C-alpha positions in Angstrom: -22.2 -7.5 27.0 -19.3 -6.7 29.3 -19.0 -3.4 31.2 -16.0 -2.4 29.1 -18.0 -2.5 25.9 -20.9 -0.4 27.3 -21.2 2.9 25.3 -22.3 6.2 26.7 -25.6 5.7 25.0 -26.1 2.4 26.8 -25.2 3.9 30.2 -27.6 6.9 29.6 -30.3 4.6 28.3 -30.1 2.3 31.4 -30.1 5.3 33.7 -33.2 6.7 32.1 -34.9 3.4 32.2 -34.2 3.0 35.9 -35.5 6.5 36.6 -38.7 5.6 34.7 -39.1 2.4 36.8 -38.6 4.4 40.0 -41.1 7.1 39.1 -43.6 4.4 38.0 -43.2 2.0 40.9 -42.7 4.3 43.8 -46.2 5.8 44.0 -47.5 2.2 44.3 -44.9 1.3 46.9 -45.6 4.5 48.8 -49.4 3.8 48.9 -48.6 0.3 50.2 -46.4 1.4 53.0 -48.6 4.2 54.1 -51.5 1.9 54.3 -49.7 -0.4 56.8 -48.1 2.4 58.9 -49.5 3.9 61.9 -51.7 6.9 61.4 -49.6 9.2 63.6 -46.4 8.4 61.7 -48.2 9.2 58.4 -49.5 12.5 59.7 -46.0 13.4 61.0 -44.6 12.7 57.6 -42.2 10.0 58.8 -43.2 7.4 56.2 -41.1 7.8 53.1 -39.0 4.7 52.2 -40.4 2.0 54.6 -43.4 1.5 56.8 -43.2 2.7 60.4 -45.0 0.9 63.3 -46.6 -1.7 61.0 -50.2 -2.3 61.5 -53.1 -3.8 59.4 -55.8 -1.9 61.2 -56.6 0.1 58.1 -57.3 -3.1 56.1 -59.3 -4.4 59.0 -61.5 -1.4 58.9 -61.9 -1.6 55.1 -62.7 -5.3 55.0 -65.2 -4.9 57.8 -67.1 -2.2 55.9 -70.2 -3.9 54.2 -70.4 -1.0 51.7 -66.9 -1.7 50.3 -67.5 -5.4 50.2 -70.8 -4.9 48.4 -69.1 -2.6 45.9 -66.4 -5.1 45.4 -69.1 -7.7 44.5 -70.8 -5.2 42.2 -67.6 -4.5 40.4 -67.0 -8.3 39.9 -70.5 -8.7 38.5 -70.3 -5.7 36.2 -66.9 -6.9 34.9 -68.0 -10.5 34.3 -71.3 -9.6 32.6 -69.8 -6.6 30.8 -67.0 -8.6 29.2 -69.5 -11.3 28.1 -71.8 -8.6 26.4 -68.7 -6.8 24.9 -67.3 -10.0 23.4 -70.6 -11.0 21.9 -71.5 -7.6 20.5 -68.0 -6.8 19.2 -67.8 -10.2 17.4 -71.2 -9.7 15.8 -70.1 -6.3 14.6 -66.6 -7.2 13.5 -67.3 -10.5 11.6 -69.7 -9.0 9.0 -67.5 -6.1 8.5 -64.5 -8.4 7.8 -66.3 -10.1 4.9 -65.7 -8.7 1.5 -69.0 -9.7 0.0 -71.1 -7.7 2.6 -73.4 -5.3 0.8 -72.8 -1.8 1.9 -69.6 -2.7 3.9 -67.9 0.7 3.2 -70.9 2.7 4.3 -71.5 0.6 7.4 -67.8 0.9 8.3 -67.9 4.7 7.9 -70.9 5.0 10.3 -69.2 2.8 12.9 -65.8 4.6 12.7 -67.7 8.0 12.7 -68.7 7.3 16.3 -65.1 7.3 17.3 -64.6 10.9 16.5 -68.0 12.5 16.9 -70.4 12.0 20.0 -73.8 13.2 20.8 -72.7 14.4 24.2 -73.5 13.5 27.7 -77.0 14.9 28.0 -78.3 13.3 24.8 -76.8 10.0 25.9 -78.3 10.2 29.3 -81.7 11.1 27.7 -81.5 8.0 25.6 -80.6 5.8 28.5 -83.4 7.3 30.6 -86.0 6.9 27.9 -85.0 3.2 27.6 -85.7 2.8 31.4 -82.2 1.7 32.0 -81.2 4.5 34.6 -80.4 3.1 38.0 -80.1 -0.5 36.8 -77.2 -2.8 35.7 -78.2 -2.4 32.0 -77.1 1.3 32.1 -73.5 0.0 32.8 -73.6 -2.8 30.3 -75.5 -1.7 27.2 -74.1 1.9 26.4 -70.5 0.4 26.6 -71.3 -2.7 24.7 -68.9 -2.1 21.8 -65.6 -0.2 21.8 -65.0 0.9 18.2 -61.2 0.6 18.5 -61.4 -3.0 19.8 -63.9 -3.8 17.1 -61.5 -2.6 14.4 -58.7 -4.8 15.8 -61.0 -7.8 15.9 -62.3 -7.0 12.4 -58.7 -6.8 11.1 -57.8 -10.2 12.7 -60.9 -11.8 11.1 -60.0 -10.3 7.7 -56.7 -12.0 7.8 -58.2 -15.5 8.0 -57.7 -17.0 4.5 -60.8 -16.8 2.3 -60.2 -20.5 1.3 -61.4 -21.6 4.7 -64.7 -19.6 4.2 -65.1 -21.0 0.7 -64.4 -24.5 1.7 -66.9 -24.3 4.6 -69.5 -22.8 2.3 -69.0 -25.5 -0.3 -69.7 -28.0 2.5 -73.1 -26.2 3.2 -72.1 -24.3 6.3 -74.0 -21.2 7.1 -72.4 -17.8 8.1 -73.3 -18.6 11.8 -71.6 -22.1 11.6 -68.6 -20.6 9.9 -68.2 -18.0 12.6 -68.7 -20.4 15.5 -66.8 -23.4 14.2 -64.1 -22.0 11.9 -63.5 -18.4 12.7 -63.7 -18.2 16.5 -61.5 -21.3 17.1 -58.8 -19.6 14.9 -59.3 -16.3 16.7 -58.3 -17.2 20.3 -55.4 -14.7 20.4 -57.7 -11.7 19.5 -60.5 -13.0 21.8 -58.1 -13.2 24.7 -56.8 -9.7 24.0 -60.3 -8.3 23.8 -61.2 -10.1 27.1 -58.3 -8.4 28.9 -59.0 -5.0 27.3 -62.7 -5.0 28.2 -62.0 -6.6 31.7 -59.6 -3.8 32.7 -61.9 -1.1 31.3 -64.8 -2.4 33.3 -62.8 -2.9 36.5 -61.5 0.8 36.3 -64.7 2.3 35.1 -66.6 4.7 37.3 -68.1 7.4 35.0 -71.1 5.5 33.8 -72.1 4.4 37.3 -71.5 8.1 38.5 -74.0 9.3 35.8 -76.6 6.5 35.6 -76.7 5.0 39.2 -78.4 6.7 42.1 -78.7 3.9 44.7 -75.6 3.2 46.7 -76.5 -0.5 46.7 -75.5 -0.6 43.0 -72.3 1.4 43.2 -69.1 -0.3 41.9 -65.9 -0.2 43.9 -64.5 2.7 41.9 -67.3 5.0 43.0 -66.5 4.2 46.6 -62.8 4.9 45.9 -63.7 8.2 44.2 -65.8 9.4 47.0 -63.0 8.6 49.5 -60.2 10.1 47.5 -61.7 13.1 45.9 -64.6 14.0 48.2 -62.9 12.8 51.4 -66.2 10.8 52.2 -65.0 8.6 55.1 -68.3 8.5 57.0 -68.8 4.8 56.7 -65.2 3.9 57.5 -64.5 6.3 60.3 -67.2 4.8 62.4 -65.3 1.5 62.4 -62.0 3.1 63.6 -60.9 2.3 67.1 -60.5 4.8 69.8 -56.8 4.4 70.0 -56.3 6.8 67.1 -58.2 9.8 66.1 -60.4 9.2 63.1 -58.8 12.1 61.1 -55.4 10.5 61.7 -56.5 7.1 60.6 -58.4 8.4 57.7 -55.3 8.7 55.5 -54.3 5.0 56.1 -57.9 3.9 55.3 -57.9 6.0 52.1 -54.7 4.4 50.8 -55.9 0.9 51.9 -59.1 1.3 49.9 -57.1 2.4 46.7 -54.6 -0.4 47.2 -57.3 -3.1 47.5 -59.1 -1.6 44.4 -56.0 -1.9 42.2 -54.7 -5.2 43.7 -56.5 -7.6 41.2 -55.0 -5.6 38.3 -51.5 -5.6 39.8 -51.7 -9.4 40.3 -53.2 -10.2 36.9 -51.3 -7.8 34.7 -47.8 -9.6 34.6 -49.5 -12.8 33.3 -51.5 -11.0 30.6 -49.0 -8.4 29.5 -48.2 -10.2 26.3 -51.9 -9.8 25.2 -51.7 -6.1 25.6 -48.6 -6.0 23.4 -50.3 -8.4 20.9 -53.4 -6.3 20.9 -51.4 -3.2 20.0 -49.8 -5.1 17.1 -53.0 -6.6 15.6 -53.9 -3.7 13.4 -50.2 -2.9 12.5 -50.1 -5.1 9.3 -53.5 -4.7 7.7 -56.1 -2.0 8.6 
């Protein structure tokens, strides 16, 4: 399309999209340039479009802090194990509900979907987790979030679109439902499995509320709890002790705060461009048949 053929709508549309891009990207860019600028420049408000007196001291402080590294490891552990639990439990729930011959399918589907709109509340949920002895353990992070109903519905929809002829053929050959699931359905369902993997991985990586409620020991905290304590509560006690004498700790604290946040979101920023198509595909999975 040549510039002469651009209509007023096209020009306005492009301008709006550019504005949206700037509004979306600039906060991330600003966070990055603040984290590598000198603390005094940040305190004076000189940092706006580019870093001033570039230094990696804030990242050095963050990476030398054992509590942050430990929290990073905990987040990786919770994400990896959580995704495994999520995929297994979601598949075991979605596959039976996708089969037309399941007795009581409508009633079971109603009870599952019911939980999307009505919740017992935080206190009853905590009492259940506490009564099961899972408080202050990794299971409090993994078990209560084992199934996301919306994701389960997407997976059930995908399973339901697999032709019944494949099920009937496998049944005639003597295959059980377990064998049909493992050797017929799952190999054909890699797109939805990849989508669920991304959805659950991002959710676990960004999650902090279950850890905030169920975990009491700092040794078990995920990275997002550390970020929350630093950003919301201003808890810089473990980081300020590592700051050099060249700059006052209150001056350097702002740099460290942005450095921690940037390190926390870096994996998502790196991975997202490669998995964006799965997010789009996931949004379209239930668009044809619900």
